[in-house]
DRENMARMI-715721 format. One record per residue: residue number from 1; z, y, x of N, C-alpha, C, O in turn; residue in one letter. Coordinates in nm, 2 decimals. Layout:
REM DRENMARMI-715721
<r><n>NUM</n><n_w>Z</n_w><n_v>Y</n_v><n_u>X</n_u><ca_w>Z</ca_w><ca_v>Y</ca_v><ca_u>X</ca_u><c_w>Z</c_w><c_v>Y</c_v><c_u>X</c_u><o_w>Z</o_w><o_v>Y</o_v><o_u>X</o_u><res>A</res></r>
...
//
This chain:
REM DRENMARMI-715721
<r><n>1</n><n_w>0.45</n_w><n_v>-2.63</n_v><n_u>-0.27</n_u><ca_w>0.33</ca_w><ca_v>-2.61</ca_v><ca_u>-0.18</ca_u><c_w>0.34</c_w><c_v>-2.47</c_v><c_u>-0.14</c_u><o_w>0.36</o_w><o_v>-2.39</o_v><o_u>-0.23</o_u><res>X</res></r>
<r><n>2</n><n_w>0.32</n_w><n_v>-2.43</n_v><n_u>0.00</n_u><ca_w>0.33</ca_w><ca_v>-2.30</ca_v><ca_u>0.03</ca_u><c_w>0.17</c_w><c_v>-2.27</c_v><c_u>0.06</c_u><o_w>0.10</o_w><o_v>-2.35</o_v><o_u>0.11</o_u><res>X</res></r>
<r><n>3</n><n_w>0.14</n_w><n_v>-2.14</n_v><n_u>0.01</n_u><ca_w>0.00</ca_w><ca_v>-2.10</ca_v><ca_u>0.01</ca_u><c_w>-0.02</c_w><c_v>-1.98</c_v><c_u>0.11</c_u><o_w>0.06</o_w><o_v>-1.89</o_v><o_u>0.12</o_u><res>X</res></r>
<r><n>4</n><n_w>-0.13</n_w><n_v>-1.98</n_v><n_u>0.19</n_u><ca_w>-0.16</ca_w><ca_v>-1.88</ca_v><ca_u>0.27</ca_u><c_w>-0.18</c_w><c_v>-1.75</c_v><c_u>0.22</c_u><o_w>-0.21</o_w><o_v>-1.76</o_v><o_u>0.10</o_u><res>X</res></r>
<r><n>5</n><n_w>-0.16</n_w><n_v>-1.64</n_v><n_u>0.27</n_u><ca_w>-0.20</ca_w><ca_v>-1.51</ca_v><ca_u>0.22</ca_u><c_w>-0.35</c_w><c_v>-1.51</c_v><c_u>0.17</c_u><o_w>-0.37</o_w><o_v>-1.45</o_v><o_u>0.07</o_u><res>X</res></r>
<r><n>6</n><n_w>-0.44</n_w><n_v>-1.57</n_v><n_u>0.24</n_u><ca_w>-0.56</ca_w><ca_v>-1.57</ca_v><ca_u>0.19</ca_u><c_w>-0.59</c_w><c_v>-1.65</c_v><c_u>0.06</c_u><o_w>-0.68</o_w><o_v>-1.62</o_v><o_u>-0.02</o_u><res>X</res></r>
<r><n>7</n><n_w>-0.52</n_w><n_v>-1.75</n_v><n_u>0.05</n_u><ca_w>-0.52</ca_w><ca_v>-1.84</ca_v><ca_u>-0.07</ca_u><c_w>-0.45</c_w><c_v>-1.76</c_v><c_u>-0.19</c_u><o_w>-0.50</o_w><o_v>-1.77</o_v><o_u>-0.30</o_u><res>X</res></r>
<r><n>8</n><n_w>-0.36</n_w><n_v>-1.69</n_v><n_u>-0.16</n_u><ca_w>-0.30</ca_w><ca_v>-1.60</ca_v><ca_u>-0.27</ca_u><c_w>-0.41</c_w><c_v>-1.49</c_v><c_u>-0.31</c_u><o_w>-0.41</o_w><o_v>-1.45</o_v><o_u>-0.43</o_u><res>X</res></r>
<r><n>9</n><n_w>-0.48</n_w><n_v>-1.45</n_v><n_u>-0.22</n_u><ca_w>-0.58</ca_w><ca_v>-1.34</ca_v><ca_u>-0.26</ca_u><c_w>-0.69</c_w><c_v>-1.40</c_v><c_u>-0.34</c_u><o_w>-0.73</o_w><o_v>-1.35</o_v><o_u>-0.45</o_u><res>X</res></r>
<r><n>10</n><n_w>-0.74</n_w><n_v>-1.51</n_v><n_u>-0.30</n_u><ca_w>-0.83</ca_w><ca_v>-1.59</ca_v><ca_u>-0.38</ca_u><c_w>-0.78</c_w><c_v>-1.62</c_v><c_u>-0.52</c_u><o_w>-0.86</o_w><o_v>-1.59</o_v><o_u>-0.61</o_u><res>X</res></r>
<r><n>11</n><n_w>-0.67</n_w><n_v>-1.66</n_v><n_u>-0.55</n_u><ca_w>-0.62</ca_w><ca_v>-1.68</ca_v><ca_u>-0.66</ca_u><c_w>-0.60</c_w><c_v>-1.55</c_v><c_u>-0.75</c_u><o_w>-0.62</o_w><o_v>-1.55</o_v><o_u>-0.87</o_u><res>X</res></r>
<r><n>12</n><n_w>-0.56</n_w><n_v>-1.44</n_v><n_u>-0.68</n_u><ca_w>-0.55</ca_w><ca_v>-1.32</ca_v><ca_u>-0.74</ca_u><c_w>-0.68</c_w><c_v>-1.27</c_v><c_u>-0.81</c_u><o_w>-0.68</o_w><o_v>-1.22</o_v><o_u>-0.92</o_u><res>X</res></r>
<r><n>13</n><n_w>-0.78</n_w><n_v>-1.29</n_v><n_u>-0.72</n_u><ca_w>-0.91</ca_w><ca_v>-1.24</ca_v><ca_u>-0.78</ca_u><c_w>-0.98</c_w><c_v>-1.35</c_v><c_u>-0.87</c_u><o_w>-1.07</o_w><o_v>-1.32</o_v><o_u>-0.95</o_u><res>X</res></r>
<r><n>14</n><n_w>-0.95</n_w><n_v>-1.45</n_v><n_u>-0.86</n_u><ca_w>-0.99</ca_w><ca_v>-1.54</ca_v><ca_u>-0.97</ca_u><c_w>-0.92</c_w><c_v>-1.52</c_v><c_u>-1.11</c_u><o_w>-0.98</o_w><o_v>-1.55</o_v><o_u>-1.22</o_u><res>X</res></r>
<r><n>15</n><n_w>-0.80</n_w><n_v>-1.47</n_v><n_u>-1.10</n_u><ca_w>-0.73</ca_w><ca_v>-1.44</ca_v><ca_u>-1.24</ca_u><c_w>-0.79</c_w><c_v>-1.32</c_v><c_u>-1.28</c_u><o_w>-0.82</o_w><o_v>-1.30</o_v><o_u>-1.40</o_u><res>X</res></r>
<r><n>16</n><n_w>-0.81</n_w><n_v>-1.22</n_v><n_u>-1.19</n_u><ca_w>-0.88</ca_w><ca_v>-1.09</ca_v><ca_u>-1.23</ca_u><c_w>-1.03</c_w><c_v>-1.12</c_v><c_u>-1.31</c_u><o_w>-1.07</o_w><o_v>-1.07</o_v><o_u>-1.41</o_u><res>X</res></r>
<r><n>17</n><n_w>-1.10</n_w><n_v>-1.20</n_v><n_u>-1.24</n_u><ca_w>-1.23</ca_w><ca_v>-1.23</ca_v><ca_u>-1.28</ca_u><c_w>-1.23</c_w><c_v>-1.31</c_v><c_u>-1.41</c_u><o_w>-1.31</o_w><o_v>-1.28</o_v><o_u>-1.50</o_u><res>X</res></r>
<r><n>18</n><n_w>-1.13</n_w><n_v>-1.40</n_v><n_u>-1.41</n_u><ca_w>-1.13</ca_w><ca_v>-1.48</ca_v><ca_u>-1.55</ca_u><c_w>-1.07</c_w><c_v>-1.39</c_v><c_u>-1.67</c_u><o_w>-1.10</o_w><o_v>-1.40</o_v><o_u>-1.79</o_u><res>X</res></r>
<r><n>19</n><n_w>-0.99</n_w><n_v>-1.30</n_v><n_u>-1.63</n_u><ca_w>-0.92</ca_w><ca_v>-1.21</ca_v><ca_u>-1.74</ca_u><c_w>-1.03</c_w><c_v>-1.11</c_v><c_u>-1.79</c_u><o_w>-1.00</o_w><o_v>-1.05</o_v><o_u>-1.89</o_u><res>X</res></r>
<r><n>20</n><n_w>-1.14</n_w><n_v>-1.08</n_v><n_u>-1.72</n_u><ca_w>-1.23</ca_w><ca_v>-0.98</ca_v><ca_u>-1.76</ca_u><c_w>-1.36</c_w><c_v>-1.06</c_v><c_u>-1.79</c_u><o_w>-1.46</o_w><o_v>-1.01</o_v><o_u>-1.82</o_u><res>X</res></r>
<r><n>21</n><n_w>-1.35</n_w><n_v>-1.18</n_v><n_u>-1.78</n_u><ca_w>-1.46</ca_w><ca_v>-1.28</ca_v><ca_u>-1.82</ca_u><c_w>-1.59</c_w><c_v>-1.25</c_v><c_u>-1.74</c_u><o_w>-1.70</o_w><o_v>-1.22</o_v><o_u>-1.79</o_u><res>X</res></r>
<r><n>22</n><n_w>-1.57</n_w><n_v>-1.27</n_v><n_u>-1.60</n_u><ca_w>-1.69</ca_w><ca_v>-1.25</ca_v><ca_u>-1.52</ca_u><c_w>-1.71</c_w><c_v>-1.37</c_v><c_u>-1.46</c_u><o_w>-1.62</o_w><o_v>-1.41</o_v><o_u>-1.38</o_u><res>X</res></r>
<r><n>23</n><n_w>-1.82</n_w><n_v>-1.46</n_v><n_u>-1.48</n_u><ca_w>-1.85</ca_w><ca_v>-1.58</ca_v><ca_u>-1.42</ca_u><c_w>-1.87</c_w><c_v>-1.56</c_v><c_u>-1.26</c_u><o_w>-1.92</o_w><o_v>-1.46</o_v><o_u>-1.21</o_u><res>X</res></r>
<r><n>24</n><n_w>-1.82</n_w><n_v>-1.68</n_v><n_u>-1.20</n_u><ca_w>-1.82</ca_w><ca_v>-1.69</ca_v><ca_u>-1.06</ca_u><c_w>-1.82</c_w><c_v>-1.82</c_v><c_u>-1.00</c_u><o_w>-1.78</o_w><o_v>-1.91</o_v><o_u>-1.07</o_u><res>X</res></r>
<r><n>25</n><n_w>-1.85</n_w><n_v>-1.85</n_v><n_u>-0.88</n_u><ca_w>-1.85</ca_w><ca_v>-1.97</ca_v><ca_u>-0.82</ca_u><c_w>-1.75</c_w><c_v>-1.96</c_v><c_u>-0.70</c_u><o_w>-1.75</o_w><o_v>-1.87</o_v><o_u>-0.61</o_u><res>X</res></r>
<r><n>26</n><n_w>-1.66</n_w><n_v>-2.06</n_v><n_u>-0.71</n_u><ca_w>-1.54</ca_w><ca_v>-2.06</ca_v><ca_u>-0.62</ca_u><c_w>-1.58</c_w><c_v>-2.05</c_v><c_u>-0.46</c_u><o_w>-1.52</o_w><o_v>-1.98</o_v><o_u>-0.37</o_u><res>X</res></r>
<r><n>27</n><n_w>-1.69</n_w><n_v>-2.11</n_v><n_u>-0.45</n_u><ca_w>-1.74</ca_w><ca_v>-2.12</ca_v><ca_u>-0.29</ca_u><c_w>-1.79</c_w><c_v>-1.98</c_v><c_u>-0.27</c_u><o_w>-1.75</o_w><o_v>-1.92</o_v><o_u>-0.16</o_u><res>X</res></r>
<r><n>28</n><n_w>-1.87</n_w><n_v>-1.92</n_v><n_u>-0.35</n_u><ca_w>-1.92</ca_w><ca_v>-1.78</ca_v><ca_u>-0.33</ca_u><c_w>-1.80</c_w><c_v>-1.68</c_v><c_u>-0.32</c_u><o_w>-1.80</o_w><o_v>-1.60</o_v><o_u>-0.23</o_u><res>X</res></r>
<r><n>29</n><n_w>-1.70</n_w><n_v>-1.69</n_v><n_u>-0.40</n_u><ca_w>-1.59</ca_w><ca_v>-1.60</ca_v><ca_u>-0.41</ca_u><c_w>-1.51</c_w><c_v>-1.62</c_v><c_u>-0.27</c_u><o_w>-1.47</o_w><o_v>-1.52</o_v><o_u>-0.21</o_u><res>X</res></r>
<r><n>30</n><n_w>-1.49</n_w><n_v>-1.74</n_v><n_u>-0.23</n_u><ca_w>-1.42</ca_w><ca_v>-1.76</ca_v><ca_u>-0.10</ca_u><c_w>-1.51</c_w><c_v>-1.70</c_v><c_u>0.02</c_u><o_w>-1.45</o_w><o_v>-1.64</o_v><o_u>0.12</o_u><res>X</res></r>
<r><n>31</n><n_w>-1.63</n_w><n_v>-1.71</n_v><n_u>0.03</n_u><ca_w>-1.72</ca_w><ca_v>-1.65</ca_v><ca_u>0.12</ca_u><c_w>-1.72</c_w><c_v>-1.50</c_v><c_u>0.14</c_u><o_w>-1.72</o_w><o_v>-1.45</o_v><o_u>0.25</o_u><res>X</res></r>
<r><n>32</n><n_w>-1.71</n_w><n_v>-1.44</n_v><n_u>0.02</n_u><ca_w>-1.72</ca_w><ca_v>-1.30</ca_v><ca_u>0.01</ca_u><c_w>-1.58</c_w><c_v>-1.24</c_v><c_u>0.05</c_u><o_w>-1.57</o_w><o_v>-1.13</o_v><o_u>0.12</o_u><res>X</res></r>
<r><n>33</n><n_w>-1.47</n_w><n_v>-1.31</n_v><n_u>0.02</n_u><ca_w>-1.33</ca_w><ca_v>-1.26</ca_v><ca_u>0.06</ca_u><c_w>-1.34</c_w><c_v>-1.29</c_v><c_u>0.21</c_u><o_w>-1.29</o_w><o_v>-1.20</o_v><o_u>0.29</o_u><res>X</res></r>
<r><n>34</n><n_w>-1.38</n_w><n_v>-1.39</n_v><n_u>0.26</n_u><ca_w>-1.37</ca_w><ca_v>-1.42</ca_v><ca_u>0.41</ca_u><c_w>-1.45</c_w><c_v>-1.30</c_v><c_u>0.48</c_u><o_w>-1.41</o_w><o_v>-1.24</o_v><o_u>0.59</o_u><res>X</res></r>
<r><n>35</n><n_w>-1.56</n_w><n_v>-1.27</n_v><n_u>0.42</n_u><ca_w>-1.65</ca_w><ca_v>-1.18</ca_v><ca_u>0.48</ca_u><c_w>-1.59</c_w><c_v>-1.03</c_v><c_u>0.48</c_u><o_w>-1.63</o_w><o_v>-0.94</o_v><o_u>0.56</o_u><res>X</res></r>
<r><n>36</n><n_w>-1.51</n_w><n_v>-1.02</n_v><n_u>0.40</n_u><ca_w>-1.44</ca_w><ca_v>-0.89</ca_v><ca_u>0.39</ca_u><c_w>-1.32</c_w><c_v>-0.88</c_v><c_u>0.50</c_u><o_w>-1.28</o_w><o_v>-0.77</o_v><o_u>0.53</o_u><res>X</res></r>
<r><n>37</n><n_w>-1.28</n_w><n_v>-1.00</n_v><n_u>0.54</n_u><ca_w>-1.17</ca_w><ca_v>-1.00</ca_v><ca_u>0.64</ca_u><c_w>-1.05</c_w><c_v>-0.94</c_v><c_u>0.62</c_u><o_w>-0.99</o_w><o_v>-0.95</o_v><o_u>0.51</o_u><res>X</res></r>
<r><n>38</n><n_w>-1.00</n_w><n_v>-0.87</n_v><n_u>0.71</n_u><ca_w>-0.85</ca_w><ca_v>-0.81</ca_v><ca_u>0.69</ca_u><c_w>-0.84</c_w><c_v>-0.70</c_v><c_u>0.58</c_u><o_w>-0.74</o_w><o_v>-0.65</o_v><o_u>0.55</o_u><res>X</res></r>
<r><n>39</n><n_w>-0.96</n_w><n_v>-0.66</n_v><n_u>0.53</n_u><ca_w>-0.96</ca_w><ca_v>-0.54</ca_v><ca_u>0.44</ca_u><c_w>-0.90</c_w><c_v>-0.58</c_v><c_u>0.31</c_u><o_w>-0.85</o_w><o_v>-0.49</o_v><o_u>0.24</o_u><res>X</res></r>
<r><n>40</n><n_w>-0.90</n_w><n_v>-0.71</n_v><n_u>0.28</n_u><ca_w>-0.84</ca_w><ca_v>-0.76</ca_v><ca_u>0.15</ca_u><c_w>-0.69</c_w><c_v>-0.74</c_v><c_u>0.14</c_u><o_w>-0.63</o_w><o_v>-0.74</o_v><o_u>0.04</o_u><res>X</res></r>
<r><n>41</n><n_w>-0.64</n_w><n_v>-0.73</n_v><n_u>0.27</n_u><ca_w>-0.49</ca_w><ca_v>-0.73</ca_v><ca_u>0.29</ca_u><c_w>-0.45</c_w><c_v>-0.57</c_v><c_u>0.29</c_u><o_w>-0.33</o_w><o_v>-0.54</o_v><o_u>0.27</o_u><res>X</res></r>
<r><n>42</n><n_w>-0.53</n_w><n_v>-0.48</n_v><n_u>0.31</n_u><ca_w>-0.47</ca_w><ca_v>-0.35</ca_v><ca_u>0.34</ca_u><c_w>-0.50</c_w><c_v>-0.28</c_v><c_u>0.19</c_u><o_w>-0.60</o_w><o_v>-0.26</o_v><o_u>0.13</o_u><res>X</res></r>
<r><n>43</n><n_w>-0.36</n_w><n_v>-0.24</n_v><n_u>0.15</n_u><ca_w>-0.36</ca_w><ca_v>-0.17</ca_v><ca_u>0.01</ca_u><c_w>-0.46</c_w><c_v>-0.06</c_v><c_u>0.00</c_u><o_w>-0.54</o_w><o_v>-0.07</o_v><o_u>-0.10</o_u><res>X</res></r>
<r><n>44</n><n_w>-0.47</n_w><n_v>0.03</n_v><n_u>0.08</n_u><ca_w>-0.57</ca_w><ca_v>0.13</ca_v><ca_u>0.05</ca_u><c_w>-0.72</c_w><c_v>0.10</c_v><c_u>0.07</c_u><o_w>-0.80</o_w><o_v>0.19</o_v><o_u>0.04</o_u><res>X</res></r>
<r><n>45</n><n_w>-0.74</n_w><n_v>-0.02</n_v><n_u>0.12</n_u><ca_w>-0.88</ca_w><ca_v>-0.06</ca_v><ca_u>0.13</ca_u><c_w>-0.94</c_w><c_v>-0.15</c_v><c_u>0.02</c_u><o_w>-1.07</o_w><o_v>-0.17</o_v><o_u>0.02</o_u><res>X</res></r>
<r><n>46</n><n_w>-0.86</n_w><n_v>-0.20</n_v><n_u>-0.06</n_u><ca_w>-0.90</ca_w><ca_v>-0.27</ca_v><ca_u>-0.17</ca_u><c_w>-0.93</c_w><c_v>-0.21</c_v><c_u>-0.29</c_u><o_w>-0.97</o_w><o_v>-0.28</o_v><o_u>-0.39</o_u><res>X</res></r>
<r><n>47</n><n_w>-0.91</n_w><n_v>-0.08</n_v><n_u>-0.30</n_u><ca_w>-0.94</ca_w><ca_v>0.00</ca_v><ca_u>-0.42</ca_u><c_w>-1.04</c_w><c_v>0.11</c_v><c_u>-0.39</c_u><o_w>-1.04</o_w><o_v>0.16</o_v><o_u>-0.27</o_u><res>X</res></r>
<r><n>48</n><n_w>-1.13</n_w><n_v>0.16</n_v><n_u>-0.49</n_u><ca_w>-1.22</ca_w><ca_v>0.27</ca_v><ca_u>-0.46</ca_u><c_w>-1.21</c_w><c_v>0.35</c_v><c_u>-0.60</c_u><o_w>-1.21</o_w><o_v>0.29</o_v><o_u>-0.71</o_u><res>X</res></r>
<r><n>49</n><n_w>-1.20</n_w><n_v>0.47</n_v><n_u>-0.59</n_u><ca_w>-1.19</ca_w><ca_v>0.55</ca_v><ca_u>-0.70</ca_u><c_w>-1.34</c_w><c_v>0.56</c_v><c_u>-0.76</c_u><o_w>-1.43</o_w><o_v>0.60</o_v><o_u>-0.69</o_u><res>X</res></r>
<r><n>50</n><n_w>-1.35</n_w><n_v>0.51</n_v><n_u>-0.89</n_u><ca_w>-1.46</ca_w><ca_v>0.49</ca_v><ca_u>-0.95</ca_u><c_w>-1.51</c_w><c_v>0.62</c_v><c_u>-1.02</c_u><o_w>-1.62</o_w><o_v>0.63</o_v><o_u>-1.08</o_u><res>X</res></r>
<r><n>51</n><n_w>-1.40</n_w><n_v>0.71</n_v><n_u>-1.01</n_u><ca_w>-1.44</ca_w><ca_v>0.83</ca_v><ca_u>-1.08</ca_u><c_w>-1.50</c_w><c_v>0.95</c_v><c_u>-0.98</c_u><o_w>-1.53</o_w><o_v>1.06</o_v><o_u>-1.02</o_u><res>X</res></r>
<r><n>52</n><n_w>-1.50</n_w><n_v>0.90</n_v><n_u>-0.85</n_u><ca_w>-1.58</ca_w><ca_v>1.00</ca_v><ca_u>-0.76</ca_u><c_w>-1.69</c_w><c_v>0.93</c_v><c_u>-0.71</c_u><o_w>-1.69</o_w><o_v>0.83</o_v><o_u>-0.64</o_u><res>X</res></r>
<r><n>53</n><n_w>-1.81</n_w><n_v>1.00</n_v><n_u>-0.76</n_u><ca_w>-1.94</ca_w><ca_v>0.96</ca_v><ca_u>-0.73</ca_u><c_w>-1.96</c_w><c_v>0.94</c_v><c_u>-0.56</c_u><o_w>-2.03</o_w><o_v>0.86</o_v><o_u>-0.51</o_u><res>X</res></r>
<r><n>54</n><n_w>-1.89</n_w><n_v>1.04</n_v><n_u>-0.49</n_u><ca_w>-1.91</ca_w><ca_v>1.04</ca_v><ca_u>-0.35</ca_u><c_w>-1.84</c_w><c_v>0.92</c_v><c_u>-0.29</c_u><o_w>-1.89</o_w><o_v>0.88</o_v><o_u>-0.18</o_u><res>X</res></r>
<r><n>55</n><n_w>-1.73</n_w><n_v>0.86</n_v><n_u>-0.35</n_u><ca_w>-1.66</ca_w><ca_v>0.76</ca_v><ca_u>-0.28</ca_u><c_w>-1.75</c_w><c_v>0.62</c_v><c_u>-0.32</c_u><o_w>-1.74</o_w><o_v>0.52</o_v><o_u>-0.25</o_u><res>X</res></r>
<r><n>56</n><n_w>-1.82</n_w><n_v>0.62</n_v><n_u>-0.44</n_u><ca_w>-1.91</ca_w><ca_v>0.51</ca_v><ca_u>-0.47</ca_u><c_w>-2.03</c_w><c_v>0.50</c_v><c_u>-0.37</c_u><o_w>-2.06</o_w><o_v>0.40</o_v><o_u>-0.31</o_u><res>X</res></r>
<r><n>57</n><n_w>-2.08</n_w><n_v>0.62</n_v><n_u>-0.35</n_u><ca_w>-2.20</ca_w><ca_v>0.61</ca_v><ca_u>-0.25</ca_u><c_w>-2.15</c_w><c_v>0.58</c_v><c_u>-0.13</c_u><o_w>-2.21</o_w><o_v>0.48</o_v><o_u>-0.06</o_u><res>X</res></r>
<r><n>58</n><n_w>-2.04</n_w><n_v>0.64</n_v><n_u>-0.07</n_u><ca_w>-2.00</ca_w><ca_v>0.59</ca_v><ca_u>0.07</ca_u><c_w>-1.98</c_w><c_v>0.45</c_v><c_u>0.07</c_u><o_w>-2.02</o_w><o_v>0.39</o_v><o_u>0.18</o_u><res>X</res></r>
<r><n>59</n><n_w>-1.92</n_w><n_v>0.38</n_v><n_u>-0.02</n_u><ca_w>-1.89</ca_w><ca_v>0.24</ca_v><ca_u>-0.02</ca_u><c_w>-2.03</c_w><c_v>0.17</c_v><c_u>-0.01</c_u><o_w>-2.06</o_w><o_v>0.09</o_v><o_u>0.07</o_u><res>X</res></r>
<r><n>60</n><n_w>-2.12</n_w><n_v>0.20</n_v><n_u>-0.11</n_u><ca_w>-2.25</ca_w><ca_v>0.13</ca_v><ca_u>-0.11</ca_u><c_w>-2.32</c_w><c_v>0.14</c_v><c_u>0.01</c_u><o_w>-2.35</o_w><o_v>0.04</o_v><o_u>0.07</o_u><res>X</res></r>
<r><n>61</n><n_w>-2.33</n_w><n_v>0.27</n_v><n_u>0.07</n_u><ca_w>-2.39</ca_w><ca_v>0.30</ca_v><ca_u>0.19</ca_u><c_w>-2.34</c_w><c_v>0.21</c_v><c_u>0.30</c_u><o_w>-2.41</o_w><o_v>0.13</o_v><o_u>0.36</o_u><res>X</res></r>
<r><n>62</n><n_w>-2.21</n_w><n_v>0.22</n_v><n_u>0.33</n_u><ca_w>-2.13</ca_w><ca_v>0.14</ca_v><ca_u>0.44</ca_u><c_w>-2.17</c_w><c_v>-0.01</c_v><c_u>0.42</c_u><o_w>-2.21</o_w><o_v>-0.08</o_v><o_u>0.51</o_u><res>X</res></r>
<r><n>63</n><n_w>-2.14</n_w><n_v>-0.05</n_v><n_u>0.30</n_u><ca_w>-2.16</ca_w><ca_v>-0.20</ca_v><ca_u>0.28</ca_u><c_w>-2.31</c_w><c_v>-0.23</c_v><c_u>0.31</c_u><o_w>-2.33</o_w><o_v>-0.32</o_v><o_u>0.40</o_u><res>X</res></r>
<r><n>64</n><n_w>-2.41</n_w><n_v>-0.18</n_v><n_u>0.26</n_u><ca_w>-2.53</ca_w><ca_v>-0.20</ca_v><ca_u>0.27</ca_u><c_w>-2.58</c_w><c_v>-0.20</c_v><c_u>0.41</c_u><o_w>-2.64</o_w><o_v>-0.29</o_v><o_u>0.45</o_u><res>X</res></r>
<r><n>65</n><n_w>-2.55</n_w><n_v>-0.09</n_v><n_u>0.48</n_u><ca_w>-2.59</ca_w><ca_v>-0.07</ca_v><ca_u>0.61</ca_u><c_w>-2.52</c_w><c_v>-0.17</c_v><c_u>0.72</c_u><o_w>-2.58</o_w><o_v>-0.21</o_v><o_u>0.81</o_u><res>X</res></r>
<r><n>66</n><n_w>-2.40</n_w><n_v>-0.20</n_v><n_u>0.69</n_u><ca_w>-2.33</ca_w><ca_v>-0.30</ca_v><ca_u>0.78</ca_u><c_w>-2.35</c_w><c_v>-0.44</c_v><c_u>0.75</c_u><o_w>-2.34</o_w><o_v>-0.52</o_v><o_u>0.85</o_u><res>X</res></r>
<r><n>67</n><n_w>-2.38</n_w><n_v>-0.48</n_v><n_u>0.63</n_u><ca_w>-2.38</ca_w><ca_v>-0.63</ca_v><ca_u>0.58</ca_u><c_w>-2.52</c_w><c_v>-0.67</c_v><c_u>0.56</c_u><o_w>-2.55</o_w><o_v>-0.79</o_v><o_u>0.60</o_u><res>X</res></r>
<r><n>68</n><n_w>-2.62</n_w><n_v>-0.59</n_v><n_u>0.50</n_u><ca_w>-2.73</ca_w><ca_v>-0.63</ca_v><ca_u>0.47</ca_u><c_w>-2.86</c_w><c_v>-0.61</c_v><c_u>0.56</c_u><o_w>-2.97</o_w><o_v>-0.65</o_v><o_u>0.53</o_u><res>X</res></r>
<r><n>69</n><n_w>-2.83</n_w><n_v>-0.54</n_v><n_u>0.67</n_u><ca_w>-2.94</ca_w><ca_v>-0.51</ca_v><ca_u>0.76</ca_u><c_w>-2.96</c_w><c_v>-0.63</c_v><c_u>0.86</c_u><o_w>-3.05</o_w><o_v>-0.62</o_v><o_u>0.95</o_u><res>X</res></r>
//
């Protein structure tokens, strides 16, 4: 069976979450990934430096101001 790129990403994140034992719901995970759109396929957009407080604050602000307003 041939999987779409989106399905491959869902499986990738399911495996990651399972590995570090984070509980999740498949439907919610799918909706979150769909909401992120093309960003889940851009290599430099899928990771954020957790060591730089400035990067974390930027991500939080941008996410909250664009998605929760």
